[in-house]
NULO-994788 format. One record per residue (C-alpha): residue in three letters; residue number from 0; x, y negated, z negated. Coordinates in steps of 0.1 Angstrom, whole numbers, plus 5000, padded with zeros to 4 digits. Example, Ala and Ser with C-alpha at 12.3 -4.5 7.8 and 13.67 -1.06 7.14 Angstrom:
! residues 2
<rec><kolnu>ala</kolnu><loti>0</loti><east>5123</east><north>5045</north><up>4922</up></rec>
<rec><kolnu>ser</kolnu><loti>1</loti><east>5137</east><north>5011</north><up>4929</up></rec>
//
This chain:
! residues 50
<rec><kolnu>met</kolnu><loti>0</loti><east>5927</east><north>0159</north><up>2862</up></rec>
<rec><kolnu>asp</kolnu><loti>1</loti><east>5946</east><north>0189</north><up>2873</up></rec>
<rec><kolnu>gln</kolnu><loti>2</loti><east>5926</east><north>0208</north><up>2900</up></rec>
<rec><kolnu>arg</kolnu><loti>3</loti><east>5942</east><north>0242</north><up>2904</up></rec>
<rec><kolnu>pro</kolnu><loti>4</loti><east>5924</east><north>0268</north><up>2925</up></rec>
<rec><kolnu>thr</kolnu><loti>5</loti><east>5911</east><north>0297</north><up>2905</up></rec>
<rec><kolnu>gln</kolnu><loti>6</loti><east>5913</east><north>0333</north><up>2915</up></rec>
<rec><kolnu>thr</kolnu><loti>7</loti><east>5882</east><north>0353</north><up>2907</up></rec>
<rec><kolnu>thr</kolnu><loti>8</loti><east>5875</east><north>0390</north><up>2912</up></rec>
<rec><kolnu>his</kolnu><loti>9</loti><east>5841</east><north>0406</north><up>2919</up></rec>
<rec><kolnu>pro</kolnu><loti>10</loti><east>5830</east><north>0441</north><up>2910</up></rec>
<rec><kolnu>ser</kolnu><loti>11</loti><east>5821</east><north>0464</north><up>2939</up></rec>
<rec><kolnu>lys</kolnu><loti>12</loti><east>5785</east><north>0468</north><up>2948</up></rec>
<rec><kolnu>gln</kolnu><loti>13</loti><east>5785</east><north>0504</north><up>2935</up></rec>
<rec><kolnu>ala</kolnu><loti>14</loti><east>5799</east><north>0492</north><up>2901</up></rec>
<rec><kolnu>val</kolnu><loti>15</loti><east>5771</east><north>0466</north><up>2899</up></rec>
<rec><kolnu>arg</kolnu><loti>16</loti><east>5745</east><north>0493</north><up>2907</up></rec>
<rec><kolnu>asp</kolnu><loti>17</loti><east>5760</east><north>0516</north><up>2881</up></rec>
<rec><kolnu>met</kolnu><loti>18</loti><east>5759</east><north>0489</north><up>2854</up></rec>
<rec><kolnu>leu</kolnu><loti>19</loti><east>5723</east><north>0480</north><up>2863</up></rec>
<rec><kolnu>glu</kolnu><loti>20</loti><east>5713</east><north>0516</north><up>2861</up></rec>
<rec><kolnu>arg</kolnu><loti>21</loti><east>5729</east><north>0521</north><up>2827</up></rec>
<rec><kolnu>arg</kolnu><loti>22</loti><east>5713</east><north>0490</north><up>2814</up></rec>
<rec><kolnu>arg</kolnu><loti>23</loti><east>5679</east><north>0501</north><up>2827</up></rec>
<rec><kolnu>arg</kolnu><loti>24</loti><east>5683</east><north>0535</north><up>2810</up></rec>
<rec><kolnu>glu</kolnu><loti>25</loti><east>5694</east><north>0519</north><up>2777</up></rec>
<rec><kolnu>gln</kolnu><loti>26</loti><east>5666</east><north>0494</north><up>2777</up></rec>
<rec><kolnu>thr</kolnu><loti>27</loti><east>5685</east><north>0471</north><up>2753</up></rec>
<rec><kolnu>pro</kolnu><loti>28</loti><east>5680</east><north>0434</north><up>2751</up></rec>
<rec><kolnu>pro</kolnu><loti>29</loti><east>5706</east><north>0412</north><up>2769</up></rec>
<rec><kolnu>pro</kolnu><loti>30</loti><east>5736</east><north>0402</north><up>2749</up></rec>
<rec><kolnu>pro</kolnu><loti>31</loti><east>5736</east><north>0368</north><up>2732</up></rec>
<rec><kolnu>pro</kolnu><loti>32</loti><east>5749</east><north>0338</north><up>2752</up></rec>
<rec><kolnu>glu</kolnu><loti>33</loti><east>5781</east><north>0336</north><up>2731</up></rec>
<rec><kolnu>arg</kolnu><loti>34</loti><east>5789</east><north>0372</north><up>2740</up></rec>
<rec><kolnu>val</kolnu><loti>35</loti><east>5783</east><north>0365</north><up>2777</up></rec>
<rec><kolnu>arg</kolnu><loti>36</loti><east>5806</east><north>0334</north><up>2775</up></rec>
<rec><kolnu>gln</kolnu><loti>37</loti><east>5833</east><north>0355</north><up>2758</up></rec>
<rec><kolnu>glu</kolnu><loti>38</loti><east>5831</east><north>0383</north><up>2784</up></rec>
<rec><kolnu>leu</kolnu><loti>39</loti><east>5832</east><north>0359</north><up>2813</up></rec>
<rec><kolnu>gly</kolnu><loti>40</loti><east>5863</east><north>0341</north><up>2799</up></rec>
<rec><kolnu>trp</kolnu><loti>41</loti><east>5847</east><north>0307</north><up>2797</up></rec>
<rec><kolnu>trp</kolnu><loti>42</loti><east>5872</east><north>0298</north><up>2770</up></rec>
<rec><kolnu>leu</kolnu><loti>43</loti><east>5899</east><north>0297</north><up>2797</up></rec>
<rec><kolnu>ile</kolnu><loti>44</loti><east>5884</east><north>0265</north><up>2811</up></rec>
<rec><kolnu>pro</kolnu><loti>45</loti><east>5896</east><north>0236</north><up>2790</up></rec>
<rec><kolnu>glu</kolnu><loti>46</loti><east>5863</east><north>0217</north><up>2792</up></rec>
<rec><kolnu>asn</kolnu><loti>47</loti><east>5845</east><north>0247</north><up>2776</up></rec>
<rec><kolnu>arg</kolnu><loti>48</loti><east>5868</east><north>0250</north><up>2746</up></rec>
<rec><kolnu>ser</kolnu><loti>49</loti><east>5852</east><north>0238</north><up>2713</up></rec>
//
């Protein structure tokens, strides 16, 4: 199996605070799992492709 290191980026603490505040104000339910997987790019990992 090819084990290449991955490069990940993380949002700043302020960006996370802003996002959480927006979500708190909107009071919407969390997105469905498929949407989360899509936004996180899970399809980039060969084992996660269907």
